[in-house]
N, CA, C and O atoms as a printed pandas DataFrame, in Angstrom:
     atom_number atom_name residue_name chain_id  residue_number  x_coord  y_coord  z_coord
0              1         N          MET        A               1    7.699   17.143   11.689
1              2        CA          MET        A               1    7.448   15.731   11.926
2              3         C          MET        A               1    8.785   15.019   12.060
3              4         O          MET        A               1    9.725   15.281   11.310
4              5         N          SER        A               2    8.849   14.119   13.026
5              6        CA          SER        A               2   10.079   13.354   13.206
6              7         C          SER        A               2   10.229   12.337   12.084
7              8         O          SER        A               2    9.277   12.045   11.360
8              9         N          ALA        A               3   11.418   11.811   11.953
9             10        CA          ALA        A               3   11.680   10.819   10.912
10            11         C          ALA        A               3   10.822    9.578   11.156
11            12         O          ALA        A               3   10.718    9.085   12.278
12            13         N          LEU        A               4   10.220    9.097   10.093
13            14        CA          LEU        A               4    9.361    7.925   10.206
14            15         C          LEU        A               4   10.189    6.650   10.110
15            16         O          LEU        A               4   11.214    6.614    9.430
16            17         N          LYS        A               5    9.743    5.622   10.787
17            18        CA          LYS        A               5   10.373    4.308   10.688
18            19         C          LYS        A               5    9.534    3.491    9.712
19            20         O          LYS        A               5    8.403    3.114   10.015
20            21         N          TRP        A               6   10.098    3.224    8.542
21            22        CA          TRP        A               6    9.385    2.534    7.483
22            23         C          TRP        A               6    9.616    1.037    7.558
23            24         O          TRP        A               6   10.728    0.580    7.824
24            25         N          GLN        A               7    8.553    0.276    7.321
25            26        CA          GLN        A               7    8.632   -1.182    7.276
26            27         C          GLN        A               7    8.305   -1.629    5.857
27            28         O          GLN        A               7    7.294   -1.222    5.287
28            29         N          LYS        A               8    9.163   -2.466    5.295
29            30        CA          LYS        A               8    8.967   -2.972    3.936
30            31         C          LYS        A               8    7.976   -4.124    3.958
31            32         O          LYS        A               8    7.969   -4.928    4.891
32            33         N          SER        A               9    7.144   -4.204    2.932
33            34        CA          SER        A               9    6.195   -5.291    2.809
34            35         C          SER        A               9    6.908   -6.635    2.805
35            36         O          SER        A               9    7.978   -6.785    2.215
36            37         N          SER        A              10    6.302   -7.604    3.469
37            38        CA          SER        A              10    6.882   -8.952    3.491
38            39         C          SER        A              10    6.702   -9.656    2.148
39            40         O          SER        A              10    7.312  -10.700    1.917
40            41         N          PHE        A              11    5.882   -9.109    1.270
41            42        CA          PHE        A              11    5.658   -9.680   -0.062
42            43         C          PHE        A              11    6.626   -9.117   -1.091
43            44         O          PHE        A              11    6.487   -9.409   -2.278
44            45         N          CYS        A              12    7.579   -8.336   -0.681
45            46        CA          CYS        A              12    8.491   -7.646   -1.587
46            47         C          CYS        A              12    9.778   -8.441   -1.796
47            48         O          CYS        A              12   10.521   -8.690   -0.846
48            49         N          PRO        A              13   10.041   -8.842   -3.053
49            50        CA          PRO        A              13   11.342   -9.470   -3.334
50            51         C          PRO        A              13   12.473   -8.450   -3.148
51            52         O          PRO        A              13   12.226   -7.245   -3.108
52            53         N          GLU        A              14   13.666   -8.921   -3.039
53            54        CA          GLU        A              14   14.819   -8.046   -2.791
54            55         C          GLU        A              14   14.993   -6.938   -3.835
55            56         O          GLU        A              14   15.268   -5.794   -3.473
56            57         N          SER        A              15   14.839   -7.255   -5.106
57            58        CA          SER        A              15   15.181   -6.276   -6.137
58            59         C          SER        A              15   13.962   -5.639   -6.801
59            60         O          SER        A              15   14.112   -4.990   -7.836
60            61         N          ALA        A              16   12.773   -5.799   -6.246
61            62        CA          ALA        A              16   11.561   -5.287   -6.889
62            63         C          ALA        A              16   11.100   -3.993   -6.221
63            64         O          ALA        A              16   11.585   -3.608   -5.157
64            65         N          ASN        A              17   10.153   -3.342   -6.877
65            66        CA          ASN        A              17    9.510   -2.182   -6.272
66            67         C          ASN        A              17    8.745   -2.648   -5.051
67            68         O          ASN        A              17    8.078   -3.682   -5.087
68            69         N          CYS        A              18    8.837   -1.897   -3.981
69            70        CA          CYS        A              18    8.259   -2.337   -2.721
70            71         C          CYS        A              18    7.333   -1.281   -2.141
71            72         O          CYS        A              18    7.501   -0.085   -2.379
72            73         N          VAL        A              19    6.364   -1.739   -1.384
73            74        CA          VAL        A              19    5.503   -0.859   -0.612
74            75         C          VAL        A              19    6.068   -0.802    0.799
75            76         O          VAL        A              19    6.435   -1.823    1.381
76            77         N          HIS        A              20    6.132    0.416    1.341
77            78        CA          HIS        A              20    6.583    0.614    2.712
78            79         C          HIS        A              20    5.440    1.239    3.502
79            80         O          HIS        A              20    4.632    1.988    2.953
80            81         N          ILE        A              21    5.377    0.929    4.789
81            82        CA          ILE        A              21    4.330    1.457    5.655
82            83         C          ILE        A              21    4.964    2.001    6.934
83            84         O          ILE        A              21    5.965    1.477    7.423
84            85         N          SER        A              22    4.357    3.067    7.465
85            86        CA          SER        A              22    4.834    3.652    8.711
86            87         C          SER        A              22    3.643    4.220    9.472
87            88         O          SER        A              22    2.690    4.717    8.872
88            89         N          ARG        A              23    3.705    4.143   10.764
89            90        CA          ARG        A              23    2.668    4.747   11.608
90            91         C          ARG        A              23    3.242    6.036   12.187
91            92         O          ARG        A              23    4.385    6.063   12.643
92            93         N          THR        A              24    2.457    7.091   12.167
93            94        CA          THR        A              24    2.922    8.387   12.663
94            95         C          THR        A              24    2.524    8.576   14.122
95            96         O          THR        A              24    1.732    7.808   14.669
96            97         N          SER        A              25    3.076    9.591   14.731
97            98        CA          SER        A              25    2.798    9.855   16.146
98            99         C          SER        A              25    1.339   10.248   16.387
99           100         O          SER        A              25    0.834   10.090   17.499
100          101         N          ASP        A              26    0.659   10.757   15.359
101          102        CA          ASP        A              26   -0.758   11.123   15.527
102          103         C          ASP        A              26   -1.702    9.958   15.232
103          104         O          ASP        A              26   -2.921   10.133   15.235
104          105         N          GLY        A              27   -1.143    8.763   14.976
105          106        CA          GLY        A              27   -1.953    7.571   14.779
106          107         C          GLY        A              27   -2.332    7.269   13.343
107          108         O          GLY        A              27   -2.952    6.242   13.071
108          109         N          THR        A              28   -1.964    8.158   12.410
109          110        CA          THR        A              28   -2.263    7.865   11.016
110          111         C          THR        A              28   -1.223    6.900   10.455
111          112         O          THR        A              28   -0.190    6.648   11.075
112          113         N          VAL        A              29   -1.512    6.374    9.283
113          114        CA          VAL        A              29   -0.636    5.430    8.608
114          115         C          VAL        A              29   -0.161    6.075    7.312
115          116         O          VAL        A              29   -0.948    6.688    6.592
116          117         N          ARG        A              30    1.114    5.937    7.022
117          118        CA          ARG        A              30    1.677    6.432    5.763
118          119         C          ARG        A              30    2.119    5.261    4.918
119          120         O          ARG        A              30    2.657    4.279    5.430
120          121         N          LEU        A              31    1.890    5.368    3.620
121          122        CA          LEU        A              31    2.317    4.356    2.652
122          123         C          LEU        A              31    3.152    5.033    1.583
123          124         O          LEU        A              31    2.887    6.178    1.216
124          125         N          ARG        A              32    4.146    4.339    1.087
125          126        CA          ARG        A              32    4.946    4.857   -0.026
126          127         C          ARG        A              32    5.470    3.679   -0.838
127          128         O          ARG        A              32    5.477    2.538   -0.376
128          129         N          GLU        A              33    5.904    3.979   -2.044
129          130        CA          GLU        A              33    6.497    2.967   -2.901
130          131         C          GLU        A              33    7.984    3.279   -3.018
131          132         O          GLU        A              33    8.373    4.446   -3.051
132          133         N          SER        A              34    8.804    2.257   -3.080
133          134        CA          SER        A              34   10.250    2.468   -3.070
134          135         C          SER        A              34   10.750    3.245   -4.276
135          136         O          SER        A              34   11.778    3.917   -4.188
136          137         N          ASP        A              35   10.042    3.168   -5.411
137          138        CA          ASP        A              35   10.459    3.915   -6.603
138          139         C          ASP        A              35   10.343    5.427   -6.436
139          140         O          ASP        A              35   11.095    6.173   -7.064
140          141         N          ASP        A              36    9.415    5.890   -5.602
141          142        CA          ASP        A              36    9.201    7.321   -5.409
142          143         C          ASP        A              36    8.926    7.597   -3.938
143          144         O          ASP        A              36    7.796    7.927   -3.578
144          145         N          PRO        A              37    9.933    7.471   -3.081
145          146        CA          PRO        A              37    9.724    7.556   -1.634
146          147         C          PRO        A              37    9.305    8.931   -1.121
147          148         O          PRO        A              37    8.887    9.057    0.030
148          149         N          ASP        A              38    9.411    9.969   -1.962
149          150        CA          ASP        A              38    8.986   11.295   -1.516
150          151         C          ASP        A              38    7.469   11.468   -1.590
151          152         O          ASP        A              38    6.930   12.404   -1.000
152          153         N          VAL        A              39    6.783   10.595   -2.295
153          154        CA          VAL        A              39    5.329   10.641   -2.407
154          155         C          VAL        A              39    4.742    9.653   -1.414
155          156         O          VAL        A              39    5.027    8.457   -1.471
156          157         N          THR        A              40    3.919   10.161   -0.503
157          158        CA          THR        A              40    3.301    9.293    0.494
158          159         C          THR        A              40    1.785    9.453    0.458
159          160         O          THR        A              40    1.260   10.491    0.054
160          161         N          VAL        A              41    1.108    8.418    0.882
161          162        CA          VAL        A              41   -0.337    8.435    1.050
162          163         C          VAL        A              41   -0.600    8.315    2.539
163          164         O          VAL        A              41   -0.012    7.476    3.220
164          165         N          ARG        A              42   -1.487    9.160    3.035
165          166        CA          ARG        A              42   -1.819    9.118    4.462
166          167         C          ARG        A              42   -3.248    8.609    4.619
167          168         O          ARG        A              42   -4.144    9.021    3.882
168          169         N          THR        A              43   -3.455    7.724    5.567
169          170        CA          THR        A              43   -4.777    7.166    5.826
170          171         C          THR        A              43   -4.889    6.824    7.305
171          172         O          THR        A              43   -3.940    6.995    8.070
172          173         N          THR        A              44   -6.038    6.349    7.685
173          174        CA          THR        A              44   -6.239    5.907    9.063
174          175         C          THR        A              44   -6.099    4.391    9.121
175          176         O          THR        A              44   -6.267    3.719    8.104
176          177         N          PRO        A              45   -5.795    3.847   10.286
177          178        CA          PRO        A              45   -5.729    2.391   10.404
178          179         C          PRO        A              45   -7.054    1.721   10.007
179          180         O          PRO        A              45   -7.042    0.664    9.376
180          181         N          ALA        A              46   -8.183    2.318   10.365
181          182        CA          ALA        A              46   -9.481    1.727   10.033
182          183         C          ALA        A              46   -9.715    1.710    8.527
183          184         O          ALA        A              46  -10.206    0.716    7.992
184          185         N          ALA        A              47   -9.373    2.791    7.839
185          186        CA          ALA        A              47   -9.557    2.841    6.389
186          187         C          ALA        A              47   -8.625    1.858    5.685
187          188         O          ALA        A              47   -9.034    1.209    4.723
188          189         N          LEU        A              48   -7.392    1.736    6.142
189          190        CA          LEU        A              48   -6.459    0.778    5.547
190          191         C          LEU        A              48   -6.943   -0.648    5.782
191          192         O          LEU        A              48   -6.873   -1.487    4.884
192          193         N          ARG        A              49   -7.429   -0.919    6.971
193          194        CA          ARG        A              49   -7.960   -2.241    7.292
194          195         C          ARG        A              49   -9.151   -2.583    6.380
195          196         O          ARG        A              49   -9.240   -3.702    5.875
196          197         N          ALA        A              50  -10.057   -1.632    6.172
197          198        CA          ALA        A              50  -11.207   -1.856    5.296
198          199         C          ALA        A              50  -10.764   -2.082    3.854
199          200         O          ALA        A              50  -11.308   -2.946    3.166
200          201         N          PHE        A              51   -9.781   -1.311    3.393
201          202        CA          PHE        A              51   -9.256   -1.488    2.037
202          203         C          PHE        A              51   -8.650   -2.878    1.869
203          204         O          PHE        A              51   -8.948   -3.568    0.894
204          205         N          LEU        A              52   -7.805   -3.291    2.804
205          206        CA          LEU        A              52   -7.168   -4.604    2.719
206          207         C          LEU        A              52   -8.198   -5.727    2.790
207          208         O          LEU        A              52   -8.065   -6.739    2.101
208          209         N          HIS        A              53   -9.214   -5.553    3.616
209          210        CA          HIS        A              53  -10.282   -6.553    3.692
210          211         C          HIS        A              53  -10.984   -6.670    2.333
211          212         O          HIS        A              53  -11.263   -7.778    1.875
212          213         N          GLY        A              54  -11.266   -5.547    1.696
213          214        CA          GLY        A              54  -11.897   -5.556    0.381
214          215         C          GLY        A              54  -11.029   -6.208   -0.674
215          216         O          GLY        A              54  -11.529   -6.956   -1.515
216          217         N          VAL        A              55   -9.739   -5.936   -0.642
217          218        CA          VAL        A              55   -8.815   -6.558   -1.597
218          219         C          VAL        A              55   -8.806   -8.061   -1.411
219          220         O          VAL        A              55   -8.903   -8.814   -2.380
220          221         N          ARG        A              56   -8.691   -8.497   -0.172
221          222        CA          ARG        A              56   -8.657   -9.946    0.115
222          223         C          ARG        A              56   -9.961  -10.629   -0.278
223          224         O          ARG        A              56   -9.962  -11.796   -0.671
224          225         N          ALA        A              57  -11.070   -9.902   -0.172
225          226        CA          ALA        A              57  -12.382  -10.471   -0.500
226          227         C          ALA        A              57  -12.662  -10.443   -1.999
227          228         O          ALA        A              57  -13.667  -10.991   -2.451
228          229         N          GLY        A              58  -11.778   -9.805   -2.777
229          230        CA          GLY        A              58  -11.965   -9.739   -4.226
230          231         C          GLY        A              58  -12.869   -8.618   -4.682
231          232         O          GLY        A              58  -13.290   -8.596   -5.839
232          233         N          ALA        A              59  -13.178   -7.685   -3.797
233          234        CA          ALA        A              59  -14.098   -6.599   -4.124
234          235         C          ALA        A              59  -13.584   -5.676   -5.220
235          236         O          ALA        A              59  -14.371   -4.961   -5.841
236          237         N          LEU        A              60  -12.288   -5.677   -5.466
237          238        CA          LEU        A              60  -11.713   -4.784   -6.478
238          239         C          LEU        A              60  -11.271   -5.526   -7.736
239          240         O          LEU        A              60  -10.704   -4.915   -8.642
240          241         N          ASP        A              61  -11.519   -6.822   -7.805
241          242        CA          ASP        A              61  -11.060   -7.615   -8.946
242          243         C          ASP        A              61  -11.617   -7.110  -10.269
243          244         O          ASP        A              61  -10.928   -7.176  -11.287
244          245         N          HIS        A              62  -12.831   -6.614  -10.280
245          246        CA          HIS        A              62  -13.429   -6.130  -11.522
246          247         C          HIS        A              62  -12.695   -4.902  -12.084
247          248         O          HIS        A              62  -12.788   -4.626  -13.279
248          249         N          LEU        A              63  -11.980   -4.179  -11.247
249          250        CA          LEU        A              63  -11.232   -3.001  -11.697
250          251         C          LEU        A              63   -9.969   -3.373  -12.461
251          252         O          LEU        A              63   -9.457   -2.568  -13.239
252          253         N          ALA        A              64   -9.465   -4.576  -12.251
253          254        CA          ALA        A              64   -8.226   -5.000  -12.884
254          255         C          ALA        A              64   -8.457   -5.643  -14.253
255          256         O          ALA        A              64   -7.495   -6.004  -14.930
256          257         N          GLY        A              65   -9.693   -5.789  -14.663
257          258        CA          GLY        A              65   -9.964   -6.371  -15.965
258          259         C          GLY        A              65   -9.835   -7.870  -16.000
259          260         O          GLY        A              65   -9.658   -8.444  -17.074
260          261         N          GLY        A              66   -9.916   -8.522  -14.862
261          262        CA          GLY        A              66   -9.854   -9.983  -14.832
262          263         C          GLY        A              66   -8.464  -10.500  -14.604
263          264         O          GLY        A              66   -7.581   -9.752  -14.184
264          265         N          PRO        A              67   -8.252  -11.786  -14.877
265          266        CA          PRO        A              67   -6.979  -12.445  -14.570
266          267         C          PRO        A              67   -5.788  -11.872  -15.315
267          268         O          PRO        A              67   -4.660  -12.002  -14.839
268          269         N          GLY        A              68   -5.989  -11.251  -16.449
269          270        CA          GLY        A              68   -4.872  -10.736  -17.234
270          271         C          GLY        A              68   -4.382   -9.369  -16.809
271          272         O          GLY        A              68   -3.450   -8.832  -17.407
272          273         N          GLY        A              69   -4.993   -8.798  -15.788
273          274        CA          GLY        A              69   -4.587   -7.480  -15.334
274          275         C          GLY        A              69   -5.504   -6.402  -15.866
275          276         O          GLY        A              69   -6.619   -6.688  -16.304
276          277         N          ALA        A              70   -5.047   -5.178  -15.831
277          278        CA          ALA        A              70   -5.866   -4.041  -16.268
278          279         C          ALA        A              70   -6.121   -4.103  -17.764
279          280         O          ALA        A              70   -5.322   -4.668  -18.511
280          281         N          PRO        A              71   -7.234   -3.522  -18.206
281          282        CA          PRO        A              71   -7.514   -3.512  -19.642
282          283         C          PRO        A              71   -6.351   -2.901  -20.422
283          284         O          PRO        A              71   -5.786   -1.884  -20.018
284          285         N          GLY        A              72   -6.009   -3.518  -21.516
285          286        CA          GLY        A              72   -4.916   -3.012  -22.333
286          287         C          GLY        A              72   -3.564   -3.554  -21.945
287          288         O          GLY        A              72   -2.560   -3.229  -22.578
288          289         N          MET        A              73   -3.520   -4.383  -20.907
289          290        CA          MET        A              73   -2.244   -4.929  -20.450
290          291         C          MET        A              73   -2.062   -6.317  -20.964
291          292         O          MET        A              73   -1.043   -6.949  -20.685
């Protein structure tokens, strides 16, 4: 595989952990976090779009334990 061109999230402050995204030549999407760039998640554009739509709609809010974050946090 050729070297991927990674794009940093626009929500990422300069000195914080960041999410990076890249599209591969076969049309899949790769995601990684700046703290561990050797670990990537591969998905399709449609699956990522559905996930982001669910996040924006609040469909996953119950998993975070409410406004205070995950249980125990």
